[in-house]
C-alpha positions as CSV (number, residue, x, y, z in Angstrom):
1,M,-140.9,-8.1,-61.8
2,R,-137.6,-7.2,-60.2
3,E,-136.2,-9.0,-57.2
4,I,-133.2,-9.2,-54.9
5,R,-132.6,-11.9,-52.4
6,T,-130.0,-11.9,-49.6
7,T,-129.3,-14.5,-46.9
8,A,-127.8,-14.8,-43.5
9,D,-126.8,-17.8,-41.3
10,I,-127.3,-17.0,-37.7
11,H,-126.2,-19.0,-34.6
12,A,-129.5,-18.6,-32.8
13,T,-132.8,-20.4,-32.8
14,P,-135.6,-19.2,-35.1
15,Q,-137.5,-18.2,-32.0
16,Q,-134.5,-15.9,-30.9
17,V,-134.3,-14.4,-34.4
18,W,-138.0,-13.9,-34.5
19,A,-137.9,-12.1,-31.1
20,V,-135.5,-9.5,-32.6
21,L,-137.3,-9.3,-36.0
22,G,-140.8,-9.0,-34.5
23,D,-139.8,-6.3,-32.0
24,L,-140.3,-3.3,-34.3
25,S,-139.9,-0.8,-31.4
26,G,-136.3,-2.1,-31.0
27,Y,-135.2,-1.5,-34.6
28,K,-134.0,1.9,-33.8
29,D,-131.4,0.3,-31.5
30,W,-129.8,-2.0,-34.0
31,N,-131.1,-1.8,-37.5
32,P,-129.1,0.4,-40.0
33,Y,-131.7,-0.1,-42.8
34,I,-135.1,0.2,-41.1
35,T,-134.2,2.9,-38.5
36,R,-137.7,3.5,-37.2
37,A,-140.6,1.1,-37.1
38,T,-144.1,1.3,-35.6
39,G,-147.2,-0.8,-35.8
40,G,-148.2,-4.3,-35.0
41,V,-146.8,-7.5,-36.5
42,E,-150.2,-9.0,-37.3
43,V,-151.7,-9.9,-40.7
44,G,-153.6,-6.9,-42.1
45,G,-151.9,-4.4,-39.8
46,T,-150.2,-1.3,-41.2
47,L,-146.7,-0.5,-40.3
48,T,-144.7,2.8,-40.6
49,L,-141.1,2.2,-41.5
50,R,-138.3,4.6,-42.1
51,L,-135.8,3.2,-44.6
52,E,-132.3,4.5,-44.9
53,L,-130.6,3.2,-48.0
54,P,-126.8,3.3,-48.2
55,G,-125.9,5.8,-50.9
56,G,-129.5,7.0,-51.3
57,E,-132.0,9.1,-49.5
58,G,-134.1,7.9,-46.6
59,F,-137.9,7.6,-47.0
60,T,-140.9,6.4,-45.1
61,V,-143.3,3.7,-46.2
62,Q,-146.5,2.3,-44.8
63,P,-146.7,-1.3,-45.7
64,V,-149.5,-3.8,-44.9
65,V,-148.5,-7.0,-43.2
66,L,-149.3,-9.9,-45.4
67,E,-147.8,-12.7,-43.3
68,A,-146.7,-12.9,-39.7
69,E,-146.2,-16.6,-38.8
70,A,-143.8,-16.8,-35.9
71,P,-141.1,-18.0,-36.0
72,R,-141.2,-18.8,-39.7
73,E,-142.2,-15.8,-42.0
74,L,-142.7,-12.1,-41.9
75,R,-143.9,-10.4,-45.1
76,W,-145.3,-6.9,-45.9
77,L,-146.3,-4.9,-49.0
78,W,-146.2,-1.2,-49.8
79,T,-147.5,0.5,-52.9
80,K,-146.7,3.8,-54.7
81,G,-149.9,5.3,-56.0
82,F,-152.5,2.7,-56.6
83,S,-151.9,-1.1,-56.1
84,G,-150.6,-2.7,-59.3
85,I,-148.8,0.5,-60.5
86,Y,-145.6,0.0,-58.4
87,D,-145.7,-2.5,-55.5
88,T,-142.9,-3.6,-53.2
89,E,-143.0,-6.7,-51.1
90,E,-140.4,-7.4,-48.4
91,C,-140.1,-10.9,-46.9
92,F,-138.1,-12.6,-44.2
93,I,-138.2,-16.4,-44.1
94,L,-136.6,-18.2,-41.2
95,V,-135.4,-21.8,-41.7
96,A,-134.2,-23.9,-38.8
97,K,-130.8,-25.4,-39.6
98,G,-130.0,-27.8,-36.8
99,E,-129.5,-27.0,-33.2
100,G,-129.4,-23.3,-32.5
101,R,-129.0,-22.2,-36.1
102,T,-131.2,-20.3,-38.4
103,H,-131.0,-19.5,-42.1
104,V,-132.7,-16.2,-43.0
105,I,-133.8,-15.4,-46.5
106,H,-134.5,-11.7,-46.9
107,R,-136.1,-10.7,-50.1
108,I,-137.5,-7.6,-51.9
109,T,-139.7,-8.0,-55.0
110,C,-141.0,-5.1,-57.0
111,T,-144.0,-5.5,-59.4
112,G,-146.4,-3.4,-61.3
113,L,-147.2,-1.6,-64.6
114,A,-144.7,1.1,-64.0
115,L,-141.8,-1.3,-64.3
116,S,-142.6,-1.7,-68.0
117,L,-142.1,2.0,-68.7
118,P,-138.9,3.0,-70.6
119,G,-136.2,3.8,-68.1
120,L,-138.1,3.0,-64.9
121,G,-137.5,-0.8,-65.1
122,A,-133.8,-0.3,-65.6
123,A,-133.6,2.4,-62.9
124,T,-135.5,0.2,-60.5
125,T,-133.1,-2.7,-61.2
126,A,-130.1,-0.5,-60.6
127,R,-131.5,0.8,-57.3
128,L,-132.3,-2.6,-56.1
129,E,-128.9,-4.0,-57.0
130,T,-127.1,-1.2,-55.2
131,N,-128.9,0.7,-52.6
132,F,-131.5,-1.9,-51.5
133,R,-129.1,-4.8,-51.7
134,Q,-126.6,-2.9,-49.4
135,G,-129.4,-2.0,-47.0
136,L,-130.7,-5.6,-46.8
137,E,-127.2,-6.9,-46.3
138,A,-126.5,-4.4,-43.6
139,M,-129.8,-5.3,-41.8
140,N,-128.9,-9.0,-42.1
141,R,-125.5,-8.4,-40.4
142,A,-127.1,-6.4,-37.7
143,L,-129.9,-9.0,-37.2
144,K,-127.2,-11.7,-36.9
145,S,-125.3,-9.7,-34.3
146,R,-128.4,-8.8,-32.3
147,A,-129.8,-12.4,-32.3
148,Q,-126.4,-13.8,-31.3
149,G,-126.3,-11.4,-28.3
150,G,-124.5,-8.4,-29.7
151,K,-125.8,-4.9,-29.4
152,G,-125.6,-3.5,-32.8
153,P,-124.5,-3.6,-36.4
154,G,-123.3,-6.9,-37.4
155,L,-120.7,-9.4,-37.6
């Protein structure tokens, strides 16, 4: 298993943050990491997401929504090949932190048999720690800006 975890503290309620996070059609207007998103945010639904990684190439994934509990958690999973070979789960957890504040935990976890292959595990870790981490952090800044009333990439 390989995982990265990023966080953001946002001066907005969990409901306000969820309104931005759950509006996939609006991602194109503010999100530098997921630049296109379609589908419904309901458990079992399939999304189509265009990911643009800093320092890497863009690609499209079609994850299945595993959890969509407003305004607390959004989680999806995409696979390469067959499930269990190389799976990637992305998760957003919103934690209320007093009046008008939300702590966001944004995490990606990669699992599967392919991670045990020589070279692939190390390459995955390197890509997660550079390209994906930068993408998640850019999205966190933009989410913060948007939820706090800004128009686009973050504070």
